[in-house]
N, C-alpha and C positions, 0 to 999 in steps of 0.2 A: 345970413345966406337965403337966396331961392329957388334956386334946384329943389327939385320933389324926387329927384332919381334917387332908386333904393339902394338900400346900403345893405347886401347878405351878410348874413349868420358866417360865415366863411365859403369861399371861393377855392374851389379845387379844377375848377377848369384852367382858368387863367397859367397857374401852374405848369400844369398839362402840355396846354396849348403850348408854353415856351420850350418844354425839353424834348418836345415831338418827335424831334428827327432822333435824337438818340435816343427814345423812348420804340421806336420805330426799328430803327438798326439792331437795337437788342432783341425782339423779338424775330427778326430775323434769322439774327444767328443761332437765338435757341431752338427756331424751325430745321435749318436745315441740317444742324450737325442731332435732332434728337433726345437732350439730353435734357430732360424736365423734371426729373429727378437727383437728386442732389448734386455732387461734380465740381467743377473750378466755379461757376456762380455762386452756388452756396460756402462753398471754400472761403472762396475770397472775400465774399459779405462777412463771412466769423470774422475773417482777421482782421480786417475792417475798422468792422462796428466794436470790436475788442479794444485793438487801438485807439480809435475815441472815448471810449468810456475810459481807460487807463486801467482797461482788466485783462486780467491774463489769457480768460476763456472765452469763449461766444458757443452757446450753440443755437441755432437756428428751427426755430421750432411753427407751426402752421397758427399758432393765433397765443394772442395773452396772457388767453386766462389759461389754455397746455404748457405757456412759461412757467408761470407761477406753479400749476401744478406739479411738473416734472420737478419742479427747484424743492419746492417741499420735499416731495419724497425722495429726492435724490440727497437734499441735504441728511434726513434720517428723521421724516416726521412718517409714525407709524398710525395704522388705526387702533382709533381708541382716545387718541394720543388731544391733547389741547392746543390750538395756534390762537395768539393774541391779534387783532386786528382794530379796525374804526368803523365804525356804522357809517361814514359822511365817506364814499365811495360806490362803485360802480358794482353791479352784484357780479361781476367776475371774480373778484377778489375772493367773497368767500364761498363762492360755486368752487374757486381752484380747492379751498381750503376742507369744504366737505366730500369732492371727488377724489383728496388724499387718504378721506377716511374718517378727520380728526372732526372735532369740533369747535366748532369756533364760541372764543367768546369776543368781548369789547370792550373798550377804552372809551374815553370822550377825546373831541380834539381841541387843539389850543383855540380860544375865540380870536384871536387874529389872521392866521397861518391856516387854518382848517385843518391840520396835520395833527398826526398822533400828539397829547398831551404827554409827555415825558412826566411831570408829577400827577399823572391820573393815572400812567403806567404802575409807577412806584406804589401808589397805596392799593393799586388793585393786588401784585405781586406780595406785598409786606402784609397785605390786609388777609386776603387768599389762599396763600403757596408758602410752601418751607422745604428745603430739602432732606430728601430722605438718607439718612444716616449710613444706612447699606452700601444703594447704589450712586449717591451722592446727587440720582436726579431729584429737578422742580416737582412736586405734586401740587397738587387743587386738594387741601386740607378736608376742604366738604366734599367732591366728587371722587378722591382717590384715583384720578387721572395724572397722568406726566402731561406738564405743562412742557413744549418742547420747541415751541418756535414764537417769534413774532413778528409780523408784515405792518409793518412803517409804509404808509401809500403816501408820496409825493405828490403831492395834488394842485392841479392847473399847473404846474408846470414849475412850482418851486418844492424843493425839499425838506423833507421832514427832519427835526431838531438834534441828530444824528449820534452830536457825541453820549448826552444822555441814557440816550436807549442802550449802544451799546454797552456802558460799563452796567444799567440794572443786567442786561442780556449775559455781560459776563456774568455776574455777583449770581444769578439764577441757574447761570447753566443752559443758558436759549439759544437756537441757532435764529439769524436775524435774517430774512430776506427782504429785500426792497419789494417792491409793488410801486418800479420807475414807468407805467406805463403810459402818465402824462408828463416824463420828464427826460427826454432824449437830449442830452448837452445841458441838463442840470449843475447843479455845480452847491458845494456846504463847505465852507470853511470850519475845520475840523480846528475848536481851539487845543485842543487837547496835543493832534499832532503838528501844528500850527500851517497847517497851511491848504489848501482847495481841493478839494476831493469831486469827480464828477458821479452822477447821479447813476448805478450799474456797481460800482467797484470799492463799494463804502462796505455795503454786509458780507455774509458767507456767502450772498451769490441774490442774482435782482433778478426781476420777470420789465420784458419790455411788450409793447405792442406797435406795432404796425398795419394796424385799421387805418383805411385814407384818411381819415380825419386829424389824424397826430402830427405830432411836428415832423418826422417821417414818418411817414404813411407807405405804405404800398397799394397796389395798383388791384385789390382783392383783401383776405387774409393775412396775417404774417406774424411773427413774436420773435422773440428770444430769450435766453437764458445768459448774463453773463457775471463772469466770477474769476477771482482768483486762487479757485478748488479743484486741482487737478483731480480727483477722485470725483467730486460732486459733480464736475463737467459729463466727465468718461461716465458715469450712469444716466446722468439727463439724456446722452446721446442715444444709449441704451435704449430708454424708453421710449422713444418717440421716434424709435423705425423696429417695435414688434419686440425688444429686449434681445435686440439681436448685438453678439462682440463682433464678428462678420456674418456674412450671409452665410445666413442658414442655421446659427448655430446661436441658440434660443439660450442666455444667461437664465432671464426672464421673465418672465410675463410683460407686457411693453404694450403699447400703445400705435397706432397711427397718427403720426404728429411731426409730419416732415416737413419743414418750410419747400414752397418748389424752386425751381433755379429760376422760374421768370420770374418771381417774386423776389427772390435774392438779387438776381440784378437788378431788377426798378430799383432797391433798395441804393444796389451800389451807384448809382448813380444820382440818386435825390442827397447818398449820404455828402457826397463832394459839396452842396450847396447849402446841406443844413446848419452849419454855423456861420453864413450869412441871414439865412433864414432866421434863424432865431435874434440874432443881431435888428432886426426887420423888426420880429415880435420885439424886442425890448426897447428901439426906438418909437413904437406906437404907444409902447404902455405909459411910456414919460409924459409922448404926448395927451396923453387922455385925462394921466393926473394931473396935469395944469390946466386942459380943459373944467376937470369936473372939480378941482379945488375949491373956487367957488361955492359948492354945493353939496361941503363936507357935514352939514349939520342934516340934509334929509337924505342925501344917497353920498355912500360912503364905497371909498374904494380899496382896493387891495391893498394890505401890506408886504410889504418885500424887506424882511431880516438884515440886518448887517452881517449875518452872517451864509447867506445865500444868496444867490445867482439866476434867480425865475429866469424861465426860458418863455413863462406865457403860453403857456398851451391855450388858457383860458384868460381872459380878461374880465374878471367877476364884482360886481359891487353888492352892497349891502343895501336896503330901503324895506320900512316895515310895510312902505305902499309897494310892495312886487308886484304884484298881480295887473295892478292899477297900471305902475309904469310898464310893466310888458306890453298892456294891453295899448297905452300911449304909443309906441317905441312900434307895433305890427302897423298899429291907423296913419303911421309918418314911414311906412314904408320899409323899415329899419328891422329885422331878422335880431332876436335871441333867443337863450337859451337860457334852459334851467336846470343846474347839476350840482346837485340832485333835489328833488322835488319832498321823498317819501322815503327817511332813511329806512337802511337795513334793518335796522330791529323794530318795524313798525312794517316793513313789510309781509302781503298775507303770507310769501312762501315762507315765515320765520314763524307763523303763529303761533306752532308746536313749543316753540322754547318759552311761551309766557312774560318775553319781553314789555313793556307795556309803555305811554308816555309819561315822562318823566323820567325816566331811567337815565338818561344822555342828555338832558336840558342843552347842553352849548350845542350839540350837531341837530337838533332841534330848533333851536332858535334859529338857527340857521339855514334850515331849509324851509324855512318860511320867509326867511327873508335875501336870499341871494339870488341873482340873478346876471348871467353871462353876456358882455358886449360883443359886437362884431370885432374877433381878434383872428387873425392870419397873415402871414407873409404877403406882401403887395396890397397889404390895405394901405390905403391914401391922408394924407390929412388933410383933406379937401373930406373925404368919407366919414373921418373921425370928426371932422368940424361937424357936419349935418346929423352925426349924434347924439355929441355934447350940446345941441343948439334944441337938439328934440328933451334932451333931457332935463336941459333949463328949466324949458318949458313949464316942462312938470314939475320942477323943482319950486319955479314962483308961481303954479296952480295952489299949490299945497302951504306955501307962506302967505298968498294971499287969502287963502281959507280960513 
C-alpha cells in the first residue's frame, strides 16, 4: 500500500456524528423536563442493561470505580478484610478495594489470556488461608485477617476463566465480584452449567465502567453494578444516594455516586447498537489475526480461548521489542497504546506494601511486551492493512538483523 493516511488508536468522533440526531433530541428532552438526576432515563437504562447482561438487577452509578467499590461493600466486604485481585489491571480496581476499607492481595495472571490464573488463586488460598472452625470464615493464617472476596478482571474484552474461580470461591466462602469494566457483552462458556454466560451475570456482582472509550461509553463518566442478588442491589442503590432508603431517610452513611439522567439516556441510545459494534470489533480482530499470522514469531497476537467470546475492547499484541515497534508505528502515523506498562505491585502508590520485581513474573513479562493496536467499531479493513503493513515492515527489519 502507498497511502500515508493516519490510523487513530481510537475514533470516538465518527460514532457520535452518526448518532448526532438521536443524541441532540435526547439533550432537548432532558433540558425540557429538567430531570437531570435519576428518573425514567436512569430507570430505563438499568432495566435494559440488566437484560443485556442476563442479570436480574442493575444499579447505575457515576463511575466504574464507584461501581466496584459499592459492589464490594454491598456484598459485605468490611474494613480490614482482604480482597484478592490481579496486578495487571488499571489502578481503579485496587482503588475500589482500598476505598472499601479492604487490603489488596494479588495473584498472577494467565500467560495467554492476561486474566486471573485460577491455579495461582488456588495456590494462594491453599498456602495462605484456612477456614475458621468457629465462624466458617476464610482467614489469612499469617495476617489473621478475613479473606472475603476475589475480583477477577475481565481484561481487553475477554472474560476470566470463571468456573474454577467460582469453585475456589465457594470452597473458601468468598464473594466473587467481576471487574467487567472492559467486557460489555463478552461471554464465557461455563462447562459446569453447559451454557454461555455474559459478563455481569456470573459472579455475586459485577462492576462496569462507561468511560467514553469503552465498548459502551457515555459522553462523560458513568458506571453500573449488575447482580442477581436483590439485597446487594438494594444496598448498592442506597450507597450511591447518600445511604437513603427514601428521600431524607438515611439508613447508612453513603456517597454521592449517582448516574446522571443525560448520561443514562446516551447509554440507552448506544446500547441499541452495542451488539453490532461488538461484532464489528470481533470481525476486525479476525482480520488482524489473518494479517499478522505470518509475523507470529516476532509479534504475537491475542489468544481467545474456546470458552470465551471476546468483545475486543483492545487488540493487544506481544513483542520483546515493544517500545521499538510503538516508535515505528508512531512514525508511520499509527496510534497505539500500552495497557499497562507498570504493574500495580510496582507502582509508587503501593511502595509501602513492599512488593518487588519478581513477585508476579507473568504480569511483569506482559507489562514489558504488550502493545495495543488500533481497535474501534468502524475500523476499516484498509486501515488494518495499513497497520499490518507497518508491523510487517518492522518484523522484516528484525528478521534481517
